[in-house]
Biopython code that builds the backbone (N, CA, C, O; Angstrom):
import numpy as np
from Bio.PDB.StructureBuilder import StructureBuilder

atoms = [
    (1, "MET", "N", (-93.882, 39.487, 56.681)),
    (1, "MET", "CA", (-93.358, 39.886, 54.923)),
    (1, "MET", "C", (-93.804, 38.875, 54.145)),
    (1, "MET", "O", (-93.773, 37.780, 54.705)),
    (2, "LYS", "N", (-94.243, 38.889, 52.940)),
    (2, "LYS", "CA", (-95.025, 38.069, 52.560)),
    (2, "LYS", "C", (-94.477, 37.883, 50.983)),
    (2, "LYS", "O", (-94.623, 38.742, 50.114)),
    (3, "PHE", "N", (-93.736, 36.428, 50.767)),
    (3, "PHE", "CA", (-92.767, 36.216, 49.887)),
    (3, "PHE", "C", (-92.505, 36.480, 48.804)),
    (3, "PHE", "O", (-91.381, 36.478, 48.304)),
    (4, "LEU", "N", (-94.143, 36.906, 47.982)),
    (4, "LEU", "CA", (-93.901, 38.678, 46.584)),
    (4, "LEU", "C", (-92.731, 39.581, 47.692)),
    (4, "LEU", "O", (-91.525, 39.824, 47.646)),
    (5, "ASP", "N", (-93.842, 39.885, 48.645)),
    (5, "ASP", "CA", (-93.179, 41.177, 49.288)),
    (5, "ASP", "C", (-91.157, 41.538, 49.151)),
    (5, "ASP", "O", (-90.527, 42.503, 48.720)),
    (6, "LEU", "N", (-90.729, 40.179, 49.776)),
    (6, "LEU", "CA", (-89.740, 39.413, 49.870)),
    (6, "LEU", "C", (-88.480, 39.908, 48.962)),
    (6, "LEU", "O", (-87.441, 40.490, 49.274)),
    (7, "LEU", "N", (-89.088, 39.353, 47.469)),
    (7, "LEU", "CA", (-88.946, 39.008, 46.425)),
    (7, "LEU", "C", (-88.748, 40.880, 45.276)),
    (7, "LEU", "O", (-87.886, 41.307, 44.507)),
    (8, "ALA", "N", (-90.113, 41.436, 45.817)),
    (8, "ALA", "CA", (-89.998, 43.019, 45.282)),
    (8, "ALA", "C", (-88.739, 43.916, 46.459)),
    (8, "ALA", "O", (-87.983, 44.827, 46.119)),
    (9, "LYS", "N", (-88.824, 43.481, 47.430)),
    (9, "LYS", "CA", (-87.721, 44.179, 47.689)),
    (9, "LYS", "C", (-85.881, 43.988, 47.580)),
    (9, "LYS", "O", (-85.010, 44.815, 47.853)),
    (10, "LEU", "N", (-85.749, 42.528, 47.061)),
    (10, "LEU", "CA", (-85.007, 42.370, 46.239)),
    (10, "LEU", "C", (-84.635, 42.555, 45.112)),
    (10, "LEU", "O", (-83.439, 42.581, 44.822)),
    (11, "GLY", "N", (-85.683, 42.738, 44.173)),
    (11, "GLY", "CA", (-85.776, 43.696, 42.849)),
    (11, "GLY", "C", (-85.565, 42.272, 42.185)),
    (11, "GLY", "O", (-84.948, 41.954, 41.168)),
    (12, "ILE", "N", (-86.229, 41.579, 43.031)),
    (12, "ILE", "CA", (-86.636, 39.962, 42.075)),
    (12, "ILE", "C", (-87.927, 39.852, 41.131)),
    (12, "ILE", "O", (-88.422, 38.966, 40.433)),
    (13, "LEU", "N", (-88.130, 40.740, 41.343)),
    (13, "LEU", "CA", (-90.195, 40.839, 40.732)),
    (13, "LEU", "C", (-90.570, 41.707, 41.720)),
    (13, "LEU", "O", (-90.681, 41.437, 42.916)),
    (14, "ARG", "N", (-90.840, 43.198, 40.961)),
    (14, "ARG", "CA", (-91.133, 44.514, 40.230)),
    (14, "ARG", "C", (-92.088, 44.261, 39.388)),
    (14, "ARG", "O", (-91.905, 43.702, 38.307)),
    (15, "PHE", "N", (-93.559, 44.789, 39.967)),
    (15, "PHE", "CA", (-95.138, 44.385, 39.068)),
    (15, "PHE", "C", (-95.683, 45.884, 39.824)),
    (15, "PHE", "O", (-95.116, 46.398, 40.788)),
    (16, "GLY", "N", (-96.941, 46.446, 39.122)),
    (16, "GLY", "CA", (-97.792, 47.236, 39.257)),
    (16, "GLY", "C", (-97.700, 48.660, 38.575)),
    (16, "GLY", "O", (-96.791, 48.809, 37.758)),
    (17, "THR", "N", (-98.518, 49.684, 38.816)),
    (17, "THR", "CA", (-98.659, 51.038, 38.776)),
    (17, "THR", "C", (-98.964, 51.810, 39.423)),
    (17, "THR", "O", (-99.496, 51.678, 40.525)),
    (18, "LYS", "N", (-98.572, 53.197, 38.634)),
    (18, "LYS", "CA", (-98.559, 54.703, 39.547)),
    (18, "LYS", "C", (-99.358, 55.286, 39.119)),
    (18, "LYS", "O", (-99.318, 55.079, 37.906)),
    (19, "LYS", "N", (-100.258, 56.050, 39.389)),
    (19, "LYS", "CA", (-100.207, 57.372, 38.964)),
    (19, "LYS", "C", (-101.330, 58.042, 39.693)),
    (19, "LYS", "O", (-102.344, 57.738, 40.322)),
    (20, "ALA", "N", (-100.182, 59.864, 39.028)),
    (20, "ALA", "CA", (-99.946, 60.272, 40.259)),
    (20, "ALA", "C", (-100.402, 62.376, 39.511)),
    (20, "ALA", "O", (-100.364, 62.493, 38.286)),
    (21, "VAL", "N", (-100.562, 62.964, 39.891)),
    (21, "VAL", "CA", (-100.823, 64.178, 39.254)),
    (21, "VAL", "C", (-99.895, 64.957, 40.906)),
    (21, "VAL", "O", (-99.951, 64.695, 42.107)),
    (22, "TRP", "N", (-98.892, 66.280, 39.805)),
    (22, "TRP", "CA", (-98.350, 66.812, 41.691)),
    (22, "TRP", "C", (-97.703, 68.045, 41.203)),
    (22, "TRP", "O", (-96.874, 67.799, 40.326)),
    (23, "LYS", "N", (-97.816, 69.219, 41.478)),
    (23, "LYS", "CA", (-97.057, 70.496, 41.214)),
    (23, "LYS", "C", (-95.778, 70.649, 40.756)),
    (23, "LYS", "O", (-95.313, 71.274, 39.802)),
    (24, "SER", "N", (-95.261, 69.919, 41.664)),
    (24, "SER", "CA", (-94.282, 70.828, 42.116)),
    (24, "SER", "C", (-93.004, 69.254, 42.512)),
    (24, "SER", "O", (-93.341, 68.098, 42.768)),
    (25, "GLY", "N", (-91.575, 69.826, 42.418)),
    (25, "GLY", "CA", (-91.105, 68.506, 42.483)),
    (25, "GLY", "C", (-90.666, 67.720, 44.002)),
    (25, "GLY", "O", (-89.817, 66.847, 44.181)),
    (26, "LYS", "N", (-91.572, 68.376, 44.982)),
    (26, "LYS", "CA", (-91.344, 68.575, 46.048)),
    (26, "LYS", "C", (-92.037, 67.003, 46.774)),
    (26, "LYS", "O", (-91.667, 66.085, 47.506)),
    (27, "ASP", "N", (-93.647, 67.583, 45.765)),
    (27, "ASP", "CA", (-94.986, 65.948, 45.301)),
    (27, "ASP", "C", (-94.249, 65.074, 44.828)),
    (27, "ASP", "O", (-94.433, 63.860, 44.911)),
    (28, "LEU", "N", (-93.472, 65.557, 44.364)),
    (28, "LEU", "CA", (-93.005, 64.111, 42.734)),
    (28, "LEU", "C", (-93.152, 62.599, 43.692)),
    (28, "LEU", "O", (-92.042, 62.308, 44.139)),
    (29, "PRO", "N", (-93.776, 62.016, 43.930)),
    (29, "PRO", "CA", (-93.861, 60.748, 44.491)),
    (29, "PRO", "C", (-92.852, 59.874, 44.051)),
    (29, "PRO", "O", (-92.618, 59.885, 42.843)),
    (30, "GLU", "N", (-92.122, 59.023, 44.863)),
    (30, "GLU", "CA", (-90.528, 57.925, 44.969)),
    (30, "GLU", "C", (-90.724, 57.615, 43.546)),
    (30, "GLU", "O", (-89.796, 58.006, 42.838)),
    (31, "GLU", "N", (-91.434, 57.173, 43.096)),
    (31, "GLU", "CA", (-92.089, 55.566, 42.181)),
    (31, "GLU", "C", (-91.112, 56.645, 41.268)),
    (31, "GLU", "O", (-89.967, 56.433, 40.870)),
    (32, "PHE", "N", (-91.813, 57.671, 41.102)),
    (32, "PHE", "CA", (-91.344, 58.090, 39.838)),
    (32, "PHE", "C", (-89.573, 58.904, 39.520)),
    (32, "PHE", "O", (-88.923, 58.701, 38.494)),
    (33, "LEU", "N", (-89.268, 59.505, 40.301)),
    (33, "LEU", "CA", (-88.104, 59.418, 40.308)),
    (33, "LEU", "C", (-86.829, 58.110, 40.373)),
    (33, "LEU", "O", (-85.624, 58.362, 40.406)),
    (34, "MET", "N", (-87.364, 56.839, 40.382)),
    (34, "MET", "CA", (-86.699, 56.089, 40.430)),
    (34, "MET", "C", (-86.385, 54.272, 39.191)),
    (34, "MET", "O", (-85.809, 53.325, 39.726)),
    (35, "ASP", "N", (-86.742, 54.180, 38.061)),
    (35, "ASP", "CA", (-86.640, 53.447, 37.491)),
    (35, "ASP", "C", (-86.815, 51.498, 38.110)),
    (35, "ASP", "O", (-86.070, 50.663, 38.623)),
    (36, "ASP", "N", (-87.358, 51.524, 37.936)),
    (36, "ASP", "CA", (-88.292, 49.816, 38.086)),
    (36, "ASP", "C", (-89.001, 49.444, 39.596)),
    (36, "ASP", "O", (-89.180, 48.494, 40.358)),
    (37, "VAL", "N", (-89.308, 51.129, 39.432)),
    (37, "VAL", "CA", (-89.733, 50.939, 41.146)),
    (37, "VAL", "C", (-91.829, 51.747, 40.904)),
    (37, "VAL", "O", (-92.254, 52.902, 40.887)),
    (38, "TYR", "N", (-92.340, 50.734, 40.807)),
    (38, "TYR", "CA", (-93.872, 50.436, 40.779)),
    (38, "TYR", "C", (-94.742, 51.263, 41.713)),
    (38, "TYR", "O", (-95.648, 52.038, 41.403)),
    (39, "ASN", "N", (-94.094, 50.810, 43.417)),
    (39, "ASN", "CA", (-94.714, 50.818, 44.811)),
    (39, "ASN", "C", (-93.315, 51.191, 45.738)),
    (39, "ASN", "O", (-92.392, 50.437, 46.047)),
    (40, "ALA", "N", (-93.534, 52.800, 46.097)),
    (40, "ALA", "CA", (-92.169, 52.509, 47.139)),
    (40, "ALA", "C", (-92.921, 51.483, 48.239)),
    (40, "ALA", "O", (-92.622, 50.308, 48.024)),
    (41, "LYS", "N", (-93.846, 51.683, 49.385)),
    (41, "LYS", "CA", (-93.959, 51.389, 49.928)),
    (41, "LYS", "C", (-93.728, 49.408, 49.741)),
    (41, "LYS", "O", (-93.728, 48.701, 50.749)),
    (42, "ARG", "N", (-93.616, 49.020, 48.818)),
    (42, "ARG", "CA", (-93.293, 47.597, 48.639)),
    (42, "ARG", "C", (-92.255, 46.917, 48.230)),
    (42, "ARG", "O", (-91.943, 45.743, 48.428)),
    (43, "ASP", "N", (-91.539, 48.095, 47.406)),
    (43, "ASP", "CA", (-90.055, 47.782, 46.598)),
    (43, "ASP", "C", (-89.082, 48.493, 46.930)),
    (43, "ASP", "O", (-88.147, 48.603, 46.137)),
    (44, "LEU", "N", (-89.046, 49.259, 48.376)),
    (44, "LEU", "CA", (-87.960, 50.153, 49.003)),
    (44, "LEU", "C", (-87.759, 49.618, 50.027)),
    (44, "LEU", "O", (-88.656, 48.797, 50.221)),
    (45, "ILE", "N", (-86.787, 49.641, 51.105)),
    (45, "ILE", "CA", (-86.709, 49.385, 51.987)),
    (45, "ILE", "C", (-86.726, 50.571, 53.209)),
    (45, "ILE", "O", (-85.915, 51.488, 53.340)),
    (46, "ASN", "N", (-87.823, 50.284, 54.004)),
    (46, "ASN", "CA", (-87.960, 51.915, 54.819)),
    (46, "ASN", "C", (-87.550, 51.070, 56.566)),
    (46, "ASN", "O", (-87.056, 50.009, 56.949)),
    (47, "LYS", "N", (-88.259, 52.620, 57.330)),
    (47, "LYS", "CA", (-87.988, 51.910, 58.170)),
    (47, "LYS", "C", (-88.367, 51.207, 58.598)),
    (47, "LYS", "O", (-87.416, 50.444, 58.770)),
    (48, "GLU", "N", (-89.660, 50.530, 59.210)),
    (48, "GLU", "CA", (-90.181, 49.670, 59.426)),
    (48, "GLU", "C", (-89.733, 48.156, 59.265)),
    (48, "GLU", "O", (-89.864, 47.311, 60.151)),
    (49, "ASP", "N", (-89.110, 47.902, 57.834)),
    (49, "ASP", "CA", (-88.044, 47.012, 57.858)),
    (49, "ASP", "C", (-87.207, 46.995, 58.173)),
    (49, "ASP", "O", (-86.837, 46.130, 57.379)),
    (50, "ILE", "N", (-86.570, 47.142, 58.587)),
    (50, "ILE", "CA", (-85.605, 47.474, 59.174)),
    (50, "ILE", "C", (-85.956, 47.316, 61.178)),
    (50, "ILE", "O", (-84.990, 46.845, 61.779)),
    (51, "GLN", "N", (-86.966, 47.606, 61.911)),
    (51, "GLN", "CA", (-87.215, 47.160, 62.860)),
    (51, "GLN", "C", (-87.559, 45.976, 62.920)),
    (51, "GLN", "O", (-87.159, 45.304, 63.871)),
    (52, "SER", "N", (-88.719, 45.173, 61.536)),
    (52, "SER", "CA", (-88.781, 44.114, 61.579)),
    (52, "SER", "C", (-87.400, 43.189, 61.530)),
    (52, "SER", "O", (-87.534, 42.036, 61.939)),
    (53, "ALA", "N", (-86.510, 43.464, 61.214)),
    (53, "ALA", "CA", (-85.777, 42.989, 60.828)),
    (53, "ALA", "C", (-85.093, 42.637, 62.311)),
    (53, "ALA", "O", (-85.058, 41.557, 62.901)),
    (54, "LYS", "N", (-84.639, 43.750, 62.644)),
    (54, "LYS", "CA", (-83.563, 44.260, 64.218)),
    (54, "LYS", "C", (-84.842, 43.101, 65.346)),
    (54, "LYS", "O", (-84.538, 42.708, 66.472)),
    (55, "GLY", "N", (-86.117, 42.801, 64.687)),
    (55, "GLY", "CA", (-87.670, 42.331, 65.897)),
    (55, "GLY", "C", (-86.799, 40.930, 66.009)),
    (55, "GLY", "O", (-86.230, 40.425, 66.976)),
    (56, "ALA", "N", (-86.942, 40.442, 64.432)),
    (56, "ALA", "CA", (-86.651, 38.747, 64.222)),
    (56, "ALA", "C", (-85.059, 38.241, 64.692)),
    (56, "ALA", "O", (-84.716, 37.117, 65.056)),
    (57, "LEU", "N", (-84.449, 39.150, 64.587)),
    (57, "LEU", "CA", (-83.119, 39.084, 65.242)),
    (57, "LEU", "C", (-82.803, 38.398, 66.374)),
    (57, "LEU", "O", (-82.417, 37.268, 66.673)),
    (58, "THR", "N", (-83.230, 39.955, 67.196)),
    (58, "THR", "CA", (-83.605, 39.714, 68.573)),
    (58, "THR", "C", (-84.012, 38.977, 68.971)),
    (58, "THR", "O", (-83.338, 38.065, 69.450)),
    (59, "GLY", "N", (-85.336, 38.985, 68.984)),
    (59, "GLY", "CA", (-86.269, 37.706, 68.865)),
    (59, "GLY", "C", (-87.111, 38.116, 69.531)),
    (59, "GLY", "O", (-87.822, 37.351, 70.183)),
    (60, "LYS", "N", (-87.285, 39.621, 69.553)),
    (60, "LYS", "CA", (-88.661, 40.574, 69.732)),
    (60, "LYS", "C", (-89.914, 40.461, 68.825)),
    (60, "LYS", "O", (-90.077, 40.478, 67.605)),
    (61, "LYS", "N", (-90.628, 40.355, 69.756)),
    (61, "LYS", "CA", (-92.034, 40.709, 68.374)),
    (61, "LYS", "C", (-92.064, 41.888, 67.839)),
    (61, "LYS", "O", (-90.990, 42.442, 68.070)),
    (62, "LYS", "N", (-92.898, 42.675, 67.119)),
    (62, "LYS", "CA", (-92.607, 44.156, 65.798)),
    (62, "LYS", "C", (-93.218, 45.205, 66.526)),
    (62, "LYS", "O", (-92.895, 46.331, 66.147)),
    (63, "ASP", "N", (-94.288, 45.115, 67.796)),
    (63, "ASP", "CA", (-95.187, 45.833, 68.486)),
    (63, "ASP", "C", (-93.747, 46.336, 69.569)),
    (63, "ASP", "O", (-93.433, 47.463, 69.950)),
    (64, "GLN", "N", (-93.184, 45.179, 69.799)),
    (64, "GLN", "CA", (-91.890, 45.468, 71.448)),
    (64, "GLN", "C", (-90.851, 46.261, 70.955)),
    (64, "GLN", "O", (-90.208, 46.969, 71.730)),
    (65, "VAL", "N", (-90.609, 46.228, 69.754)),
    (65, "VAL", "CA", (-89.056, 46.924, 69.098)),
    (65, "VAL", "C", (-89.141, 48.103, 69.948)),
    (65, "VAL", "O", (-88.266, 48.968, 69.895)),
]
sb = StructureBuilder()
sb.init_structure("model")
sb.init_model(0)
sb.init_chain("A")
sb.init_seg("    ")
for serial, (resi, resn, name, xyz) in enumerate(atoms, 1):
    if name == "N":
        sb.init_residue(resn, " ", resi, " ")
    sb.init_atom(name, np.array(xyz, "f"), 0.0, 1.0, " ", f" {name:<3s}", serial, name[0])
structure = sb.get_structure()
């Protein structure tokens, strides 16, 4: 994880824009549902981040978890 990604996950530094077209609330991207979230993959904690942190704590690599 890069330093800027870490700052984004902590909510310290967030930047960017998102443009989308949707027809219903089901298609609405996560970025439009929350304030100060510009890139959901970078700004929000997801399953891959949890597995990566778990692997770092146990000493295993990302692909071994």
